[in-house]
Backbone as a printed PyTorch tensor [residue, N CA C, xyz], in Angstrom:
tensor([[[128.1140,  15.0910, 100.1100],
         [128.0100,  15.1240,  98.7390],
         [128.5870,  16.4320,  98.1630]],

        [[129.2750,  16.2980,  97.1300],
         [129.8920,  17.4880,  96.5220],
         [129.1790,  17.9470,  95.3930]],

        [[128.7930,  19.3100,  95.3660],
         [127.9880,  19.8760,  94.4430],
         [128.8840,  20.1000,  93.0530]],

        [[128.3310,  19.7650,  92.0160],
         [129.0470,  19.9420,  90.8240],
         [128.5160,  21.2580,  90.1010]],

        [[129.6650,  21.9930,  89.5860],
         [129.1920,  23.0670,  88.8160],
         [128.8010,  22.8040,  87.4390]],

        [[127.7550,  23.3320,  86.9540],
         [127.3750,  23.1280,  85.5270],
         [128.1730,  23.9350,  84.6850]],

        [[128.8300,  23.3810,  83.7490],
         [129.6560,  24.2470,  82.7400],
         [128.8180,  24.5860,  81.5680]],

        [[128.9350,  25.7850,  81.1480],
         [128.2760,  26.2040,  79.9180],
         [128.7840,  25.4250,  78.7030]],

        [[127.9100,  24.9360,  77.8840],
         [128.3560,  24.2130,  76.7240],
         [128.7610,  25.1000,  75.7710]],

        [[130.0420,  25.0530,  75.2910],
         [130.5190,  26.0330,  74.2720],
         [130.2480,  25.4820,  72.9320]],

        [[130.1760,  26.3640,  71.9310],
         [130.0360,  25.8760,  70.5090],
         [131.2060,  25.0820,  70.0430]],

        [[130.9770,  24.1020,  69.1810],
         [132.1130,  23.4360,  68.4900],
         [132.8860,  24.4030,  67.7300]],

        [[134.1720,  24.3570,  67.5830],
         [134.9330,  25.4190,  66.8580],
         [134.4960,  25.7390,  65.4130]],

        [[134.1550,  24.6580,  64.5410],
         [133.6200,  25.0680,  63.3660],
         [132.2900,  25.9260,  63.2940]],

        [[131.4580,  25.6010,  64.2980],
         [130.1050,  26.2750,  64.3750],
         [130.5150,  27.6530,  64.8560]],

        [[131.3770,  27.8390,  65.8300],
         [131.7470,  29.1150,  66.2740],
         [132.3440,  30.0150,  65.2920]],

        [[133.2320,  29.4290,  64.5130],
         [133.8750,  30.2140,  63.3340],
         [132.8140,  30.6490,  62.3590]],

        [[131.8970,  29.7480,  62.0260],
         [130.8160,  30.1640,  61.0860],
         [129.9160,  31.2710,  61.5750]],

        [[129.6180,  31.2050,  62.7940],
         [128.7400,  32.2620,  63.3760],
         [129.4650,  33.5590,  63.4670]],

        [[130.7090,  33.5570,  63.7500],
         [131.6520,  34.6960,  63.7270],
         [131.6540,  35.3160,  62.4110]],

        [[131.8340,  34.4630,  61.3370],
         [131.8990,  35.0780,  60.0540],
         [130.5150,  35.6100,  59.6640]],

        [[129.4550,  35.0060,  59.8920],
         [127.9860,  35.5220,  59.6030],
         [127.8530,  36.8240,  60.4020]],

        [[128.3060,  36.8160,  61.6110],
         [128.0060,  37.9350,  62.5030],
         [128.7980,  39.2910,  61.9240]],

        [[129.9530,  38.9680,  61.3260],
         [130.8290,  40.0540,  60.8960],
         [130.2200,  40.7830,  59.6500]],

        [[129.2220,  40.1430,  59.0800],
         [128.7110,  40.7590,  57.8480],
         [127.2440,  41.1740,  58.0210]],

        [[126.8580,  42.3620,  57.9040],
         [125.5320,  42.8690,  58.1350],
         [124.4480,  42.1660,  57.2400]],

        [[124.9120,  41.9100,  55.9900],
         [123.9410,  41.2860,  54.9350],
         [124.1050,  39.8510,  54.9410]],

        [[124.9580,  39.1930,  55.7380],
         [125.2030,  37.7850,  55.7050],
         [126.1870,  37.4950,  54.5600]],

        [[126.3660,  36.1360,  54.3300],
         [127.4010,  35.6030,  53.3610],
         [126.7100,  34.7010,  52.3310]],

        [[127.2040,  34.6560,  51.1870],
         [126.7890,  33.7360,  50.3120],
         [127.2490,  32.2960,  50.5560]],

        [[126.7230,  31.3120,  50.0320],
         [127.1330,  29.9280,  50.2590],
         [128.6020,  29.7730,  49.5720]],

        [[128.8370,  30.4790,  48.6240],
         [130.2260,  30.3930,  47.9500],
         [131.3330,  30.9300,  49.0180]],

        [[130.9290,  32.0180,  49.6070],
         [131.9360,  32.6220,  50.6030],
         [132.0560,  31.5930,  51.7910]],

        [[130.9990,  31.1230,  52.1920],
         [131.1440,  30.0500,  53.4260],
         [131.9620,  28.9640,  52.9210]],

        [[131.7010,  28.4040,  51.7590],
         [132.6300,  27.0830,  51.2150],
         [134.1100,  27.6120,  51.0380]],

        [[134.2640,  28.8400,  50.5880],
         [135.6330,  29.3920,  50.4420],
         [136.3500,  29.4700,  51.8460]],

        [[135.5990,  29.6280,  52.8940],
         [136.1560,  29.5940,  54.2650],
         [136.2820,  28.3580,  54.8610]],

        [[135.9510,  27.2980,  54.1980],
         [136.2830,  25.9310,  54.5660],
         [135.0240,  25.2710,  55.2400]],

        [[133.8360,  25.9120,  55.1400],
         [132.5990,  25.2700,  55.6000],
         [131.8980,  24.4250,  54.6600]],

        [[131.3390,  23.2200,  55.1640],
         [130.7120,  22.3040,  54.2040],
         [129.2770,  22.5930,  54.1570]],

        [[128.5280,  22.1670,  53.1290],
         [127.0530,  22.2810,  53.0120],
         [126.3730,  21.7120,  54.2370]],

        [[126.7630,  20.4730,  54.5970],
         [126.0320,  19.8420,  55.8820],
         [126.2690,  20.7700,  57.1230]],

        [[127.4630,  21.4480,  57.2280],
         [127.6150,  22.3490,  58.3830],
         [126.6580,  23.5510,  58.3030]],

        [[126.4640,  24.1290,  57.0660],
         [125.6040,  25.1360,  56.9130],
         [124.0830,  24.7680,  57.1510]],

        [[123.6830,  23.6280,  56.6220],
         [122.3890,  23.0600,  56.8880],
         [122.1840,  23.0060,  58.3320]],

        [[123.1550,  22.4780,  59.1190],
         [122.9910,  22.2660,  60.5900],
         [122.8000,  23.6760,  61.2570]],

        [[123.5050,  24.5760,  60.8190],
         [123.2450,  26.0340,  61.3960],
         [121.8050,  26.5180,  61.2790]],

        [[121.3090,  26.1950,  60.0450],
         [119.7980,  26.5780,  59.7490],
         [118.9100,  25.7610,  60.4680]],

        [[119.1110,  24.3620,  60.4860],
         [118.3140,  23.5310,  61.2410],
         [118.1880,  23.7270,  62.6780]],

        [[119.1880,  24.2130,  63.3830],
         [119.2020,  24.5940,  64.8080],
         [118.8360,  25.9230,  65.0220]],

        [[118.4320,  26.7470,  63.9560],
         [117.9740,  28.0540,  64.2540],
         [119.0600,  29.1110,  64.4890]],

        [[120.2360,  28.8460,  64.2930],
         [121.3830,  29.6970,  64.5160],
         [121.6550,  30.6490,  63.3130]],

        [[121.0450,  30.1500,  62.2080],
         [121.2750,  30.9600,  60.9540],
         [119.9890,  30.7940,  60.1350]],

        [[119.7160,  31.7580,  59.2220],
         [118.7400,  31.5670,  58.1430],
         [119.3040,  31.4540,  56.8020]],

        [[118.6650,  30.9450,  55.9470],
         [119.1930,  30.7810,  54.5170],
         [117.9270,  31.2940,  53.4730]],

        [[118.4010,  31.9690,  52.5860],
         [117.3990,  32.4610,  51.4310],
         [118.2120,  32.5820,  50.2250]],

        [[117.4100,  32.6650,  49.1040],
         [118.1420,  32.9280,  47.8010],
         [117.6940,  34.2060,  47.2200]],

        [[118.5720,  34.6730,  46.3670],
         [118.3390,  35.9540,  45.6120],
         [118.6860,  35.5910,  44.1980]],

        [[117.8420,  36.2010,  43.3060],
         [118.1570,  36.1590,  41.8940],
         [119.0110,  37.1930,  41.4000]],

        [[120.0320,  36.8410,  40.5460],
         [120.7770,  37.8270,  39.9380],
         [121.0370,  37.6260,  38.4000]],

        [[121.2510,  38.5170,  37.7120],
         [121.5310,  38.4030,  36.1890],
         [122.9740,  38.3750,  35.9670]],

        [[123.4330,  37.3350,  35.2880],
         [124.8280,  37.1620,  34.9490],
         [124.8610,  36.9890,  33.4330]],

        [[125.1970,  38.0190,  32.6800],
         [125.2560,  37.9240,  31.2950],
         [123.7110,  37.8670,  30.7890]],

        [[123.3580,  36.8860,  30.1110],
         [122.0640,  36.6280,  29.7700],
         [121.2390,  35.7200,  30.6570]],

        [[121.9930,  35.1190,  31.5700],
         [121.3640,  34.0940,  32.4510],
         [120.9540,  34.6580,  33.7200]],

        [[119.8260,  34.1360,  34.2910],
         [119.4460,  34.4060,  35.6280],
         [119.8960,  33.3670,  36.5870]],

        [[120.5380,  33.6570,  37.6630],
         [121.1060,  32.6030,  38.5780],
         [120.5370,  32.9250,  39.9400]],

        [[120.4870,  31.8340,  40.7530],
         [120.0500,  32.0990,  42.1620],
         [121.4050,  31.8910,  43.0490]],

        [[121.3540,  32.9570,  43.9640],
         [122.5620,  32.8660,  44.8050],
         [122.1230,  32.6630,  46.2790]],

        [[122.5940,  31.6620,  46.9880],
         [122.1580,  31.3760,  48.3840],
         [122.8770,  32.2240,  49.3450]],

        [[122.1620,  32.7840,  50.2780],
         [122.7150,  33.5800,  51.2910],
         [122.2580,  33.0550,  52.6410]],

        [[123.3030,  33.2460,  53.6080],
         [122.9770,  32.9470,  54.9420],
         [123.1750,  34.1080,  55.8180]],

        [[122.4350,  34.1920,  56.8870],
         [122.4460,  35.2840,  57.8640],
         [122.3000,  34.7060,  59.2890]],

        [[123.0140,  35.2470,  60.2070],
         [122.9410,  34.8880,  61.5600],
         [121.5440,  35.3240,  62.2160]],

        [[121.0480,  34.5200,  63.0560],
         [119.8020,  34.8980,  63.7740],
         [120.2210,  35.4590,  65.1770]],

        [[119.1900,  35.9040,  65.8790],
         [119.3340,  36.4030,  67.2730],
         [119.8900,  35.2740,  68.1850]],

        [[119.2380,  34.0480,  67.9020],
         [119.7170,  32.9100,  68.7070],
         [121.1260,  32.5880,  68.4250]],

        [[121.6230,  32.8200,  67.1720],
         [123.0020,  32.5640,  66.8140],
         [123.9630,  33.5310,  67.4830]],

        [[123.4470,  34.7450,  67.5830],
         [124.1790,  35.8790,  68.2990],
         [124.3470,  35.4960,  69.7510]],

        [[123.2260,  34.9650,  70.3690],
         [123.2960,  34.6580,  71.8020],
         [124.2770,  33.3570,  72.0520]],

        [[124.1380,  32.3460,  71.0700],
         [124.9880,  31.1950,  71.2590],
         [126.4090,  31.6870,  71.0470]],

        [[126.7690,  32.6300,  70.1850],
         [128.0820,  33.1170,  69.9660],
         [128.5830,  33.8640,  71.3050]],

        [[127.7200,  34.4950,  72.0310],
         [128.0400,  35.2420,  73.2050],
         [128.1410,  34.2830,  74.4470]],

        [[127.6830,  32.9580,  74.0960],
         [127.7580,  32.0040,  75.2460],
         [126.6140,  31.8450,  76.1030]],

        [[125.4520,  32.5560,  75.6620],
         [124.3130,  32.6030,  76.5400],
         [123.1470,  31.6160,  76.0820]],

        [[123.1980,  30.8850,  75.1190],
         [122.2070,  30.0850,  74.6010],
         [122.6000,  28.7100,  74.0750]],

        [[121.7680,  27.8260,  73.8710],
         [122.1030,  26.4190,  73.4900],
         [122.8180,  26.5300,  72.0660]],

        [[123.8210,  25.6650,  71.9080],
         [124.5190,  25.5460,  70.6290],
         [123.7210,  24.9970,  69.5770]]])
């Protein structure tokens, strides 16, 4: 019987790119920046759902209006997945 080597599961390319982008910014990225880089809302939701990123909102004043800006930040699990050591 031939023993099979277990291959590490690598991250899908879009998820890998998203985590690289989040890891490159200390304070994370806004939803608008993620979309500008070609990521979809469902992809961002999946990163949060799997624990690879967190999402929160911040309030800002633009003119006379108060707006909410969504931010995403990589988690430690996301950093490990990016390094190839954890589940995707």
